[in-house]
C-alpha positions as CSV (number, residue, x, y, z in Angstrom):
1,X,4.7,132.6,117.3
2,X,6.8,133.7,120.4
3,X,7.0,137.0,118.4
4,X,4.1,137.5,117.5
5,X,1.9,136.4,121.2
6,X,4.9,138.8,122.6
7,X,4.0,141.8,120.7
8,X,0.4,141.2,120.6
9,X,0.6,141.2,124.5
10,X,2.8,144.4,124.0
11,X,0.2,146.9,122.4
12,X,-2.7,145.9,124.7
13,X,-0.6,147.7,127.6
14,X,-1.4,151.0,127.3
15,X,1.5,153.3,127.6
16,X,1.3,156.7,129.8
17,X,2.3,159.6,128.8
18,X,4.9,161.9,130.6
19,X,4.5,165.6,131.2
20,X,6.6,168.0,131.6
21,X,6.6,171.4,133.3
22,X,7.0,174.6,131.3
23,X,10.4,174.8,133.2
24,X,11.4,171.6,132.6
25,X,10.5,172.1,129.0
26,X,13.0,175.2,128.6
27,X,15.9,174.0,130.6
28,X,15.5,170.6,128.3
29,X,15.3,173.2,125.1
30,X,18.5,174.9,126.8
31,X,20.3,171.9,126.7
32,X,19.5,170.0,123.3
33,X,20.2,173.9,121.6
34,X,23.9,173.9,123.5
35,X,24.7,169.7,122.3
36,X,23.4,170.9,119.1
37,X,25.6,173.4,118.7
38,X,28.6,172.1,120.6
39,X,27.8,169.0,118.1
40,X,26.9,171.0,114.7
41,X,30.2,173.7,115.3
42,X,32.7,171.4,114.7
43,X,31.4,169.3,112.2
44,X,30.8,172.2,109.9
45,X,34.4,173.3,110.0
46,X,35.4,169.9,109.5
47,X,33.6,169.8,106.5
48,X,35.0,172.9,105.3
49,X,38.1,172.5,105.7
50,X,37.4,169.3,104.0
51,X,36.3,170.5,100.9
52,X,37.9,173.6,100.5
53,X,41.6,174.3,100.1
54,X,44.2,176.3,101.9
55,X,43.2,179.5,100.5
56,X,39.6,178.8,101.4
57,X,39.0,178.3,97.4
58,X,36.5,175.4,96.8
59,X,38.1,172.1,95.7
60,X,35.2,169.9,96.1
61,X,36.1,166.1,96.0
62,X,39.6,166.8,95.4
63,X,41.2,166.2,98.6
64,X,39.2,162.7,98.9
65,X,40.7,162.4,95.6
66,X,44.4,163.0,97.0
67,X,43.6,160.8,99.7
68,X,42.8,157.8,97.7
69,X,45.5,158.0,95.2
70,X,48.4,158.0,97.9
71,X,49.3,154.5,98.3
72,X,50.5,155.0,101.6
73,X,47.2,156.8,103.3
74,X,45.0,154.0,101.7
75,X,47.1,151.3,102.8
76,X,45.9,153.0,106.4
77,X,42.0,152.0,105.7
78,X,43.2,148.5,104.8
79,X,44.6,148.1,108.1
80,X,42.5,149.9,110.6
81,X,39.5,147.2,109.1
82,X,41.7,143.8,109.2
83,X,43.2,145.1,113.2
84,X,39.4,146.2,113.5
85,X,37.7,143.8,112.7
86,X,40.3,140.7,114.2
87,X,40.1,142.4,117.6
88,X,36.2,142.6,117.7
89,X,36.4,139.2,116.9
90,X,38.9,137.5,119.5
91,X,37.0,140.3,122.5
92,X,34.0,139.4,121.8
93,X,34.4,135.3,121.5
94,X,36.7,135.8,125.0
95,X,34.0,138.3,127.0
96,X,31.2,136.1,126.0
97,X,32.5,133.0,127.7
98,X,33.6,134.7,130.7
99,X,30.2,136.7,131.2
100,X,28.4,133.0,130.3
101,X,30.7,132.1,133.3
102,X,30.1,134.5,135.5
103,X,26.2,135.3,134.8
104,X,24.6,131.8,134.0
105,X,27.3,129.0,135.7
106,X,28.3,128.4,139.9
107,X,32.2,128.6,139.7
108,X,34.0,129.5,142.4
109,X,35.6,133.2,142.5
110,X,33.3,134.6,141.0
111,X,33.6,137.8,142.5
112,X,37.3,138.0,142.1
113,X,36.9,137.3,138.6
114,X,34.5,140.1,137.9
115,X,36.7,142.6,140.0
116,X,39.1,142.0,138.2
117,X,37.6,141.9,135.0
118,X,36.5,145.2,135.6
119,X,40.1,146.9,136.5
120,X,41.1,147.4,132.7
121,X,37.7,149.7,132.5
122,X,39.0,152.2,134.4
123,X,42.4,152.8,132.5
124,X,43.4,155.0,129.3
125,X,44.1,153.6,125.9
126,X,47.5,153.8,126.3
127,X,48.1,151.6,130.0
128,X,48.2,147.9,128.0
129,X,50.5,149.3,125.7
130,X,52.8,150.6,127.6
131,X,52.6,148.0,129.9
132,X,53.6,145.8,126.5
133,X,56.5,147.7,126.1
134,X,57.4,146.9,129.2
135,X,56.8,143.0,129.2
136,X,57.8,142.4,125.5
137,X,59.6,145.7,124.2
138,X,63.4,145.4,122.9
139,X,64.6,145.0,126.7
140,X,61.2,143.8,128.0
141,X,61.4,141.4,130.9
142,X,59.6,138.8,128.2
143,X,61.2,139.2,125.5
144,X,63.1,136.0,124.8
145,X,60.3,134.5,124.8
146,X,59.6,136.1,121.5
147,X,62.4,135.4,119.9
148,X,62.4,137.0,116.9
149,X,59.1,138.3,116.9
150,X,58.5,142.2,117.6
151,X,55.4,142.9,119.9
152,X,55.1,146.1,118.1
153,X,53.2,147.2,115.5
154,X,49.4,144.5,114.6
155,X,50.5,142.2,117.6
156,X,51.0,144.4,120.2
157,X,48.4,146.6,118.3
158,X,45.6,143.4,118.9
159,X,46.8,142.5,122.5
160,X,45.8,146.0,123.2
161,X,42.8,146.6,121.6
162,X,41.5,142.8,123.7
163,X,43.0,144.0,126.8
164,X,41.1,148.0,126.6
165,X,37.7,146.5,125.0
166,X,37.4,143.2,127.7
167,X,35.3,145.2,130.4
168,X,32.9,147.4,128.0
169,X,32.2,143.8,125.8
170,X,32.1,142.3,129.3
171,X,29.4,144.8,130.6
172,X,27.0,144.0,127.2
173,X,27.2,140.4,127.5
174,X,26.6,139.7,131.0
175,X,23.4,142.1,130.3
176,X,22.7,139.5,127.3
177,X,22.8,136.3,129.2
178,X,21.0,137.2,132.0
179,X,18.1,137.9,129.3
180,X,18.4,134.0,128.4
181,X,14.5,132.5,129.7
182,X,16.0,129.5,132.0
183,X,12.0,128.5,131.3
184,X,13.2,127.8,127.9
185,X,16.2,126.3,128.4
186,X,13.8,123.5,130.3
187,X,11.0,123.4,127.4
188,X,14.3,122.9,125.3
189,X,15.4,119.9,126.5
190,X,12.3,118.3,127.8
191,X,11.3,118.5,124.2
192,X,14.4,115.4,123.6
193,X,17.1,118.4,122.5
194,X,20.6,118.1,123.5
195,X,22.5,120.8,125.1
196,X,23.7,121.8,121.3
197,X,21.3,122.3,120.1
198,X,19.1,124.1,122.6
199,X,21.8,126.7,122.8
200,X,21.4,127.2,119.3
201,X,17.9,127.4,119.1
202,X,17.2,129.3,122.8
203,X,20.5,130.9,123.9
204,X,22.0,132.5,120.7
205,X,18.7,133.8,119.7
206,X,18.5,135.6,122.6
207,X,22.1,137.4,122.9
208,X,22.2,138.5,119.5
209,X,21.2,142.0,120.2
210,X,24.0,142.1,122.4
211,X,26.9,140.2,120.7
212,X,25.4,142.6,116.9
213,X,25.7,145.4,119.7
214,X,29.1,144.3,121.1
215,X,30.5,143.9,118.0
216,X,29.5,147.1,116.4
217,X,31.3,149.1,120.0
218,X,34.4,147.2,119.3
219,X,35.3,147.9,115.9
220,X,34.3,151.6,116.3
221,X,36.0,152.0,119.6
222,X,39.0,150.5,117.3
223,X,38.7,152.6,114.6
224,X,39.1,155.9,115.9
225,X,41.5,155.2,118.6
226,X,44.6,157.0,118.6
227,X,46.8,156.0,121.8
228,X,47.3,152.2,121.4
229,X,48.7,152.7,117.3
230,X,51.0,156.3,118.5
231,X,52.6,153.9,121.6
232,X,52.8,150.7,119.7
233,X,52.2,150.9,116.8
234,X,55.7,151.0,115.8
235,X,55.6,152.0,111.4
236,X,52.0,150.1,111.3
237,X,49.9,153.0,109.7
238,X,46.0,153.1,111.1
239,X,43.8,156.1,110.5
240,X,43.2,157.5,113.3
241,X,47.1,157.6,114.0
242,X,47.5,159.5,110.5
243,X,45.1,162.1,111.6
244,X,47.6,163.0,114.3
245,X,50.4,162.8,111.2
246,X,48.3,165.0,109.3
247,X,47.5,168.4,111.2
248,X,50.0,167.8,113.9
249,X,53.6,166.2,111.3
250,X,52.5,168.1,108.1
251,X,50.3,171.0,109.2
252,X,47.8,169.2,106.4
253,X,44.3,170.4,107.8
254,X,42.7,169.3,104.9
255,X,44.0,165.7,104.7
256,X,43.4,165.4,108.5
257,X,39.4,166.4,107.9
258,X,39.2,164.3,105.4
259,X,40.6,161.7,106.9
260,X,38.6,162.6,109.9
261,X,35.6,162.2,108.3
262,X,35.9,158.5,106.4
263,X,36.1,158.3,110.5
264,X,33.1,159.7,110.7
265,X,31.1,157.7,108.5
266,X,31.2,153.8,110.1
267,X,30.5,155.2,113.2
268,X,26.8,157.0,111.7
269,X,25.9,154.1,109.7
270,X,26.8,151.6,113.2
271,X,24.8,154.3,115.3
272,X,22.1,154.1,112.8
273,X,21.6,150.2,112.7
274,X,21.6,149.8,116.4
275,X,18.8,151.7,116.7
276,X,17.2,149.6,114.0
277,X,18.5,146.9,116.3
278,X,17.4,148.0,119.1
279,X,13.6,148.6,118.3
280,X,13.3,145.2,116.9
281,X,14.5,144.0,120.2
282,X,13.0,146.7,122.6
283,X,9.3,143.9,122.3
284,X,11.0,141.6,124.4
285,X,12.6,143.7,127.2
286,X,9.1,144.0,128.6
287,X,8.9,140.6,129.5
288,X,10.3,139.2,133.0
289,X,12.8,136.5,132.0
290,X,14.5,133.9,134.7
291,X,17.9,133.5,134.6
292,X,19.0,130.6,133.2
293,X,21.4,128.9,135.7
294,X,23.4,125.1,134.1
295,X,23.2,122.2,135.9
296,X,25.9,121.1,137.7
297,X,28.3,119.8,135.9
298,X,32.0,119.6,137.6
299,X,33.6,119.3,134.2
300,X,32.4,122.6,132.9
301,X,32.8,124.5,136.0
302,X,36.5,123.5,135.9
303,X,37.3,124.5,132.7
304,X,35.5,127.8,132.9
305,X,37.1,128.5,136.0
306,X,40.2,127.9,134.7
307,X,39.9,130.3,131.4
308,X,38.2,132.8,134.1
309,X,41.8,132.4,135.9
310,X,44.1,132.3,132.4
311,X,41.8,135.7,131.8
312,X,42.6,137.9,135.2
313,X,45.9,137.4,135.0
314,X,46.6,138.4,132.0
315,X,44.9,141.3,133.1
316,X,46.1,141.3,136.6
317,X,49.9,140.9,134.7
318,X,49.2,143.9,132.5
319,X,48.0,146.4,135.1
320,X,51.1,145.2,137.6
321,X,53.5,146.4,135.4
322,X,51.6,149.6,134.5
323,X,51.8,150.1,138.2
324,X,55.3,149.0,138.4
325,X,57.0,151.0,136.1
326,X,55.7,154.0,137.4
327,X,58.1,153.5,140.0
328,X,61.1,153.0,137.4
329,X,63.7,155.8,136.5
330,X,63.5,157.9,133.4
331,X,66.9,157.1,133.0
332,X,67.3,153.4,133.2
333,X,66.9,151.3,130.7
334,X,65.5,148.3,132.0
335,X,63.8,146.9,135.3
336,X,65.7,147.9,138.1
337,X,66.8,145.8,141.0
338,X,64.9,148.5,143.5
339,X,62.6,150.6,143.5
340,X,62.2,154.0,143.6
341,X,59.7,156.7,145.0
């Protein structure tokens, strides 16, 4: 009923047609052509390399067959997919709780928690990997805490991706939680629904598009990133790392192009899917929602405050370690007792 009413209201609203001047049209056309060429030209070269051999002879899908026939390279697909799925689930889960605490709950220290959470957005993907090496590497500060567990491999990769993706996913989820309408929550509670059923039937549908978008963004980021597995991956192979090994290490341009195309396809599918979802969600964006703020609940505020404190502490630990490492002499094999500028 709500969807039908929203559609009816939006259809009755007149749409203003934007009129551009001739100069603006020419400028837009020139920029569009330049961007199109900048995107299409590399793709043409990529497909040409993938479907041709070193002698520029057309070989069709032979290069793709050779890739899937290699057990080592094929395992990279499995590793990349499960790491991307795991990092997506963990990051979206943590960012959703963090965003709910910052947006809909009156916890203390919101400004500080928000500032710390957005610090990693300024950092490259290599930063958390390097920090984890100094913390939990073979001669790391906290290596004894891990025992026989090695940080090199999927564990270090997952932690690094969660740190790197957290601010981007947090921004998406904060926008989603701001779209939760206080009035719908109040109506649901007044009809006798408890808080859990209310969040399931009201809050979850309101943030559904944000959850989907955040999950897609995280999945593609992990699938195509090269820096983190290169630094802390050890012998754990991933597809983005295989591109580097094939092109730089073995000078096998054809196989590198094949892997690049395989990495490109999920991004294209995700883009199309996101566009379809955004069109379905657009009809509700014209309504001004009254942001939901939960009723005063000391236990909830304390629990979420502690959660945000733990996440913020982990972020600050990684950033502080990376900054401290920049003052350590290269010849040193452990953290020195003095700092050199």
